[in-house]
C-alpha angles and dihedrals in degrees: 000000000000090000091051091049091049091050090050091050091049091049092049091049091048092050092047091049092048089050091049092054094042101044111022098059091052092049093048094046094046095047091052100041113147121220130197132319081037129077133230109171135153111194146163115229129185105247122167093351097306137080112265128187124240125179112195122192135166141130093238123026089209092065120103114284121240118199107202111210105196129216136234100068085258101023111119117195092202095098090050100048095099087065097058117359109070095083091054092057093077090065103027144030102234122208118198111196126193106215125218114312093002129121114307093006089055092058095044093064144031101281094201091053092045090050088065090058097051111123139128091250092052097049091045088055088048090057089051092050094046089050092050090050093051093046090053096043095050099031093240127152091206140007136202118254120209117187127189123200106311084013089064090061093047091041093051090049089052099048092045094047097041106022092156089070098059138066094191144353123223118188117197113193088359117213120204101171127353094218091058092042094052094045093051092042093050094048092051093047093050090048092054094044091052090048089054090051094226102156095188091053092045091054092048092053096042089052091068094052132154088055134222100030115235096237135045117243143099093309090051092052092047091051091045092053090050092052093045090051092057094039088058092044091053097042098255102116133023111344110199121178127192091267091057092049093049090048091052092049088052092059114137092202103062137046120225089253091054091049089057089062096060118088096225089063099031116024090193088069086079086081088072091065097069116176093002090075092046089051091051096051099036109029114012114113120150090202085078088068094058135240099264110097127185092202133058112271126210127178123196113194135180122226094222096043110113093160085073105014121207100230100061090047092047092050091055094040091058089061095051119111111200141147086259133354139176136167121211125202118199115201115231092004119137133206090298101049092166086065106030094045102018098157093051092044093049090050090055095046100040103031104029106030106024096061090054091053092049092061 
């Protein structure tokens, strides 16, 4: 009897999941269809010698262009955009780009061959080429660059190397240096675990000390996954509930196979990032690009984000010299503030920052 009940439950779940994937994407896509003079275009563009995926959406193609540089490395935001982006499309044309060996770009090329090309220099040049393509396509002198997490490192490198390409830089969950981020994040996580009195969790975290490890490798990744596990458990990282997961699975913009090649769904997808990940954890430090910016700089940080803690970002931000700058702090927001505190985030982007960029 128990076996029969279990089989029925599995069948019901399978049918519900099939219905979710068959019906929900169509409903979402249809209800957010964009008409002229807007743009709704998924395309493959040759960037850096390979095909790379761009999804471009906006209610008016004449609006300012945002290039979204996702985090991870390996964590496309394209499958999530239906959860946060639609409201932005009245003011901006938003371009989601799947970086090398991520999501749609992964499947458009030979992943093993692309893996051999993965380097900080190569992905920086990719940003430059994507930017040049967008400027040409939309007849823009400059575009806005938004970076998230790892994308804030890559984005900072881009705006400091090619400032003539950009009208503003917006860093969400800004990373300055991974060593500092991981140290601060670990200390906060251990503090909360000790306060909770969970001896098993305390032992697990203390077992990876000293943290972070000095060198990148399998032991580094194992320690990182341990810390991320407890950061999520104690509300200090990305806090996904069942509703979020169902909404992601309902995405009209990604197949299930493509979802498996984003690190937020499949942590093992980080293996596709090769030397880019080593660069991030061992070498990346935006202080090396100076504090003098030729573009306005805006940081948006979450209070409960200890992947990219506020204090290291604030310390660096205070040193920045720019035509305009402002740092925003969202209470109770996590590493994805545009999801966890969407209303507050939208208010900052659309009511605080957007009017400045329209001047």
